[in-house]
C-alpha positions as CSV (number, residue, x, y, z in Angstrom):
1,M,261.7,212.5,32.2
2,G,260.2,210.8,35.3
3,N,259.5,207.6,37.2
4,I,256.4,205.6,36.6
5,L,255.3,202.7,38.9
6,F,253.2,200.2,37.0
7,L,251.1,197.7,39.0
8,T,249.6,194.8,37.0
9,L,248.5,191.1,37.2
10,A,249.7,190.6,33.6
11,D,252.6,188.2,32.9
12,M,255.7,190.3,32.7
13,E,258.3,187.5,32.9
14,N,259.5,188.2,29.4
15,L,259.9,191.9,28.7
16,D,260.6,191.2,25.0
17,R,257.2,189.5,24.6
18,R,254.8,191.4,22.4
19,D,251.4,192.3,24.0
20,I,249.5,195.4,25.2
21,Y,251.4,195.7,28.5
22,T,255.0,194.9,27.5
23,D,254.7,197.1,24.4
24,L,253.4,199.9,26.7
25,V,256.3,199.5,29.1
26,R,258.9,199.4,26.3
27,E,257.5,202.4,24.6
28,L,257.5,204.4,27.9
29,A,261.2,203.4,28.4
30,H,262.0,204.4,24.8
31,R,260.7,207.9,25.6
32,G,263.1,208.2,28.5
33,I,260.8,207.2,31.3
34,N,262.1,205.1,34.2
35,V,259.5,202.3,34.4
36,Y,259.2,200.3,37.6
37,G,256.9,197.3,36.8
38,V,255.4,195.1,39.5
39,S,253.8,191.8,38.4
40,P,253.0,188.5,40.0
41,R,254.9,185.2,40.2
42,Q,252.1,182.8,41.1
43,R,252.7,180.0,43.6
44,R,252.5,177.3,41.0
45,S,255.6,178.7,39.2
46,G,257.8,177.9,42.2
47,L,259.7,181.1,41.7
48,K,260.7,183.6,44.4
49,T,260.4,187.4,44.3
50,E,263.2,188.9,42.1
51,L,264.1,192.2,40.5
52,F,265.3,192.3,36.9
53,V,266.8,195.4,35.2
54,K,266.8,196.0,31.4
55,G,267.9,199.5,30.4
56,N,265.5,201.9,32.2
57,I,263.0,199.2,32.9
58,R,263.0,197.6,36.4
59,S,260.7,194.6,36.6
60,L,259.9,193.4,40.1
61,R,258.3,190.0,40.0
62,V,256.5,189.2,43.3
63,K,255.8,185.8,44.7
64,T,252.0,185.6,45.1
65,G,249.2,183.0,45.4
66,N,247.6,181.5,42.4
67,I,245.4,184.2,40.9
68,T,244.6,182.7,37.5
69,Q,243.3,179.2,36.5
70,S,242.5,178.5,40.2
71,G,239.4,177.8,42.2
72,F,237.1,180.5,43.4
73,I,238.3,180.4,47.0
74,E,242.0,180.1,46.1
75,K,241.7,183.0,43.6
76,G,239.8,185.1,46.1
77,I,242.4,184.7,48.8
78,A,245.3,185.3,46.4
79,T,243.6,188.5,45.1
80,L,242.9,189.9,48.5
81,T,246.5,189.3,49.8
82,I,248.3,190.6,46.8
83,E,248.1,194.3,48.0
84,N,250.3,193.6,51.0
85,Q,252.7,191.4,49.1
86,Y,253.2,194.1,46.5
87,Y,253.6,196.8,49.1
88,R,256.2,194.9,51.0
89,A,258.1,194.2,47.8
90,I,258.0,197.8,46.6
91,N,259.3,199.0,50.0
92,R,262.1,196.5,49.9
93,Y,263.3,197.0,46.3
94,F,262.2,200.5,45.4
95,H,262.5,202.3,48.8
96,E,264.8,205.0,47.5
97,V,262.7,205.9,44.4
98,K,260.3,208.8,44.2
99,F,257.5,208.0,41.8
100,D,255.8,210.7,39.7
101,L,252.9,208.5,38.4
102,I,251.4,205.3,39.7
103,M,249.8,203.4,36.9
104,Y,247.7,200.2,37.4
105,S,245.4,198.0,35.4
106,T,242.3,196.1,36.3
107,P,241.9,193.3,37.1
108,P,242.0,193.4,40.1
109,I,240.0,196.2,41.7
110,T,241.6,195.4,45.0
111,F,244.6,197.7,44.6
112,E,242.8,200.6,46.2
113,R,244.6,200.6,49.6
114,L,247.9,200.0,47.9
115,V,247.5,203.0,45.5
116,R,246.2,205.2,48.4
117,R,249.3,204.4,50.5
118,L,251.7,204.9,47.6
119,K,250.1,208.2,46.5
120,S,250.3,209.6,50.0
121,R,254.0,208.6,50.4
122,H,255.2,209.8,46.9
123,K,252.7,212.7,46.4
124,A,252.2,211.1,43.0
125,K,249.4,211.2,40.5
126,S,247.5,208.0,39.7
127,Y,246.2,206.5,36.5
128,L,243.8,203.6,36.3
129,I,243.9,201.6,33.0
130,L,240.4,200.1,33.1
131,K,240.3,196.7,31.3
132,D,237.7,195.0,33.5
133,I,234.5,196.4,35.1
134,F,234.0,194.2,38.1
135,P,231.8,193.2,39.9
136,Q,229.2,194.0,37.2
137,N,230.7,191.5,34.7
138,A,230.3,188.8,37.3
139,V,226.7,189.9,37.9
140,D,226.0,189.7,34.2
141,L,227.2,186.1,34.0
142,G,225.3,185.0,37.1
143,I,228.5,184.5,39.2
144,I,227.6,187.1,41.8
145,R,224.2,188.3,42.8
146,K,223.6,192.0,42.7
147,N,223.2,193.6,46.2
148,S,224.5,190.5,47.9
149,L,227.1,190.8,50.6
150,L,229.9,189.8,48.2
151,W,228.7,192.3,45.6
152,R,228.6,195.2,48.1
153,Y,232.1,194.4,49.2
154,F,233.6,194.4,45.7
155,R,231.4,197.3,44.6
156,G,232.8,199.3,47.5
157,K,236.3,198.4,46.4
158,E,235.5,199.5,42.9
159,V,234.1,202.9,43.9
160,R,237.1,203.6,46.2
161,L,239.5,202.7,43.4
162,Y,237.7,205.1,41.0
163,R,237.7,207.9,43.6
164,I,241.5,207.5,44.4
165,S,242.4,207.6,40.7
166,D,243.3,210.9,39.3
167,M,242.5,209.7,35.7
168,I,240.7,206.6,34.4
169,G,241.6,205.4,31.0
170,C,238.8,203.4,29.3
171,M,239.2,201.0,26.4
172,S,236.6,202.7,24.2
173,P,234.0,205.5,24.1
174,A,231.3,203.1,25.2
175,N,233.3,202.2,28.3
176,V,233.7,205.9,29.1
177,R,229.9,206.4,28.8
178,Y,229.2,203.3,30.9
179,V,231.5,204.3,33.7
180,R,230.1,207.8,33.7
181,L,226.5,206.6,33.7
182,H,227.0,204.2,36.6
183,N,229.3,206.4,38.6
184,P,227.8,209.9,38.4
185,Y,229.9,211.1,41.4
186,L,233.0,211.1,39.1
187,D,234.1,214.3,37.4
188,E,233.7,214.0,33.7
189,D,237.2,215.2,33.0
190,K,238.6,212.2,35.0
191,L,237.6,209.8,32.2
192,E,239.2,209.4,28.8
193,V,239.7,206.8,26.1
194,F,242.9,204.8,26.5
195,P,242.6,202.0,23.9
196,N,244.2,198.6,23.8
197,S,247.3,199.1,21.7
198,I,250.5,197.5,20.5
199,K,253.6,198.4,18.5
200,P,252.6,196.9,15.2
201,R,255.1,194.5,13.7
202,P,256.1,195.0,10.0
203,K,253.3,194.0,7.6
204,A,253.4,190.4,6.6
205,A,254.0,189.3,3.0
206,S,251.0,189.3,0.8
207,K,251.3,185.5,0.4
208,K,250.7,183.7,3.7
209,D,253.2,181.2,4.9
210,R,251.1,178.1,5.8
211,T,253.9,175.6,6.6
212,S,252.9,175.5,10.3
213,L,249.4,174.1,9.5
214,S,250.6,170.6,8.6
215,R,252.0,169.9,12.0
216,H,248.6,170.6,13.5
217,G,246.8,168.4,11.0
218,I,245.1,171.3,9.1
219,P,244.8,171.1,5.3
220,D,247.1,173.8,3.8
221,D,244.3,174.8,1.3
222,A,241.7,175.3,4.0
223,V,240.3,178.7,4.7
224,L,241.4,178.9,8.4
225,F,239.1,180.5,10.9
226,L,241.0,181.1,14.2
227,Y,239.9,181.8,17.7
228,G,242.7,182.5,20.1
229,G,242.4,183.5,23.8
230,N,240.5,182.8,27.0
231,L,238.0,179.9,27.0
232,G,235.8,180.8,30.0
233,K,232.3,181.9,30.8
234,P,232.8,185.4,29.3
235,Q,233.1,183.9,25.9
236,G,229.6,182.4,25.9
237,V,230.8,178.8,25.3
238,N,227.3,177.5,24.5
239,F,227.3,179.5,21.3
240,L,230.8,178.5,20.5
241,I,229.8,174.9,20.7
242,N,226.9,175.6,18.4
243,V,229.3,177.0,15.9
244,I,231.5,173.9,16.2
245,D,228.5,171.7,15.3
246,E,227.6,173.9,12.3
247,F,231.1,174.3,10.9
248,E,231.0,171.0,9.0
249,A,228.7,172.6,6.5
250,L,231.2,175.2,5.4
251,D,233.0,174.3,2.2
252,K,236.9,174.3,2.4
253,A,236.8,176.0,5.9
254,F,238.5,174.9,9.0
255,L,238.0,176.1,12.6
256,L,241.0,176.2,14.9
257,I,240.5,177.1,18.6
258,V,243.5,177.9,20.7
259,G,243.3,178.8,24.4
260,S,242.8,177.9,28.0
261,G,240.3,178.6,30.7
262,T,237.6,177.2,32.8
263,E,235.5,176.0,29.9
264,F,238.4,174.3,28.0
265,T,237.6,170.8,29.3
266,R,233.9,171.2,28.3
267,I,234.8,172.1,24.8
268,E,237.3,169.3,24.6
269,R,234.8,166.8,25.8
270,H,232.3,168.0,23.2
271,I,234.8,167.6,20.4
272,L,235.9,164.2,21.5
273,T,232.2,163.1,21.6
274,T,231.1,164.6,18.2
275,K,234.4,164.1,16.4
276,P,234.0,167.1,13.9
277,R,236.3,166.8,10.8
278,K,236.8,170.5,10.4
279,V,237.5,171.6,14.0
280,K,240.6,171.4,16.1
281,L,241.2,172.5,19.7
282,L,244.7,173.3,21.0
283,R,245.7,174.3,24.5
284,H,247.4,177.6,25.1
285,L,250.5,177.9,22.9
286,P,253.7,179.9,23.4
287,K,253.5,183.4,21.8
288,S,255.9,182.6,19.0
289,E,253.9,179.5,18.0
290,Y,250.6,181.3,18.2
291,D,252.0,184.1,16.0
292,E,252.9,181.5,13.4
293,L,249.2,180.4,13.3
294,L,248.1,184.1,13.1
295,E,250.5,184.5,10.1
296,C,248.7,181.8,8.1
297,A,245.1,182.2,9.4
298,D,242.4,183.8,7.1
299,V,239.7,185.0,9.6
300,G,239.9,185.9,13.2
301,L,237.0,185.1,15.6
302,I,235.8,186.9,18.7
303,F,233.1,185.5,21.1
304,L,231.5,187.2,24.1
305,D,228.5,186.1,26.1
306,S,225.2,187.7,25.1
307,R,224.3,188.6,28.7
308,F,227.0,191.3,29.2
309,T,225.7,194.7,29.9
310,I,229.2,196.1,30.2
311,P,230.9,197.1,26.9
312,N,233.8,194.7,26.8
313,F,236.4,195.4,24.1
314,P,238.6,192.3,23.6
315,S,242.3,192.9,23.0
316,R,242.5,190.0,20.5
317,L,240.9,192.4,18.0
318,I,244.3,194.2,17.6
319,S,246.1,190.9,17.1
320,Y,243.9,190.0,14.2
321,M,244.2,193.5,12.7
322,E,248.0,193.3,13.1
323,F,248.1,190.2,10.9
324,S,245.7,191.8,8.3
325,M,242.9,189.4,9.1
326,P,239.2,190.1,8.7
327,V,237.2,189.7,11.9
328,L,234.0,187.8,12.6
329,A,232.6,188.7,16.0
330,A,229.6,187.4,18.0
331,T,229.0,189.4,21.1
332,D,226.5,191.2,23.3
333,V,224.8,194.3,21.9
334,N,226.4,196.7,24.4
335,T,230.0,196.6,23.2
336,D,231.1,199.2,20.6
337,L,233.3,196.5,19.0
338,R,230.6,196.2,16.4
339,D,230.9,200.0,15.7
340,T,234.7,199.6,15.2
341,L,234.2,196.7,12.7
342,V,231.6,198.7,10.8
343,D,233.5,202.0,10.8
344,S,236.8,200.3,9.7
345,E,235.1,197.9,7.3
346,S,237.3,195.2,8.7
347,G,234.8,192.5,9.6
348,F,231.3,191.4,10.4
349,W,229.4,191.4,13.7
350,C,226.3,189.6,14.9
351,E,224.7,189.1,18.3
352,S,225.9,186.1,20.2
353,G,223.3,183.4,19.8
354,D,222.3,184.3,16.2
355,L,223.8,181.2,14.7
356,D,222.2,181.7,11.2
357,K,223.7,185.2,10.8
358,F,227.1,184.0,12.1
359,M,227.2,181.1,9.7
360,E,226.0,183.4,6.8
361,Y,229.0,185.7,7.5
362,A,231.4,182.8,7.9
363,S,230.2,181.3,4.6
364,K,230.7,184.6,2.8
365,L,234.2,185.0,4.2
366,A,235.0,181.4,3.2
367,R,233.8,181.9,-0.4
368,E,235.3,185.3,-1.1
369,P,239.1,185.7,-0.9
370,E,239.0,189.2,-2.3
371,L,236.6,190.3,0.5
372,R,239.0,188.7,3.1
373,L,242.0,190.6,1.6
374,R,240.2,193.9,1.5
375,M,238.8,193.7,5.1
376,G,242.2,192.5,6.3
377,K,243.9,195.5,4.8
378,N,241.3,197.8,6.2
379,G,241.9,196.4,9.7
380,R,245.6,196.8,9.5
381,D,245.2,200.4,8.3
382,Y,242.8,201.1,11.2
383,L,245.2,199.5,13.7
384,E,248.1,201.8,12.6
385,K,245.9,204.8,12.9
386,H,244.1,204.1,16.1
387,Y,245.8,201.4,18.1
388,D,249.6,202.2,17.9
389,V,251.1,202.2,21.4
390,S,253.0,205.4,20.6
391,S,249.7,207.3,20.6
392,T,248.6,205.8,23.9
393,V,251.9,206.6,25.5
394,D,251.2,210.2,24.5
395,I,248.0,210.1,26.5
396,I,250.0,208.9,29.6
397,L,252.8,211.4,29.3
398,K,250.5,214.4,29.3
399,H,249.6,213.6,32.9
400,I,253.2,213.6,34.2
């Protein structure tokens, strides 16, 4: 049907892994598309640039600098040099391929020159999967000052990336509205909703398998509240620490935090100091082990910093929905995540910082198993209707 080049910073080492990008690539391949994926192999891995072929998926893994979990300067240099590294690798390994569509996800916003060169060479259409609105998110968190030299540089990159893109797929309606409002030079028909999506695994048994809890020291009769994902400034860690301190008061509840990021050590230090009995922190786990915890968890948690003006839409929502878990989210007021939870009747939302309301909802979920069951089922039904990757692939294919 055609050739799609997919540029990403996501980990594509294991094409059988289940996440929003590998599921997207596999579904495109299942539809008969030849997918040429390009992803990084960061310096710390010690691996060289290699091409892997699986069916009609060709996965080019390019040796780059350390882009994630690195210092600001190291990350900045790696991000700015990745364009040329990708371009050289594409020319070497895919020089005979004619691409029909160039698809790329943010972060980063620094693919603009790469996309421009590839579009010109292949006379291809381009599709931006917008997962990260930068540099405004850094402004919101106080990392970059608006109108500074650094802001102007990255804002220029962002504008040029939007202009060179034939279509921009946004995670939610609020994201479409935000991009349109702050970039009025864009044609309205260039923007559309392209949600986070997966290929849902078969529904789990109604009785949860909780055998994996014992090896993590969690009581098997506890109502397990699980947060899994990044532990950095975007999560509003001050509020998460407040939740940790208050969790002792919840009867039969247990809080498990799994992840990595710049704020992990701070959370770890707090837990070592206060020694809460009902809270445990684990470093990032392999996907299979994390899925085992999702299988036996009772409530999924989402945290976002209250200062965000951009409407983030965390992909971990669909992981919780996939495992029929109700969701308790504490975020900024600008995300339409709260609208999704209300419309689907799959969880509760409060503003990040409202500890009383958060603990009120947590207590209600801990006390009422029938409520958890009903909300979990609603979330799974909503996932199958709105966040199945087959529907998002339909969106992509209409542009080829």
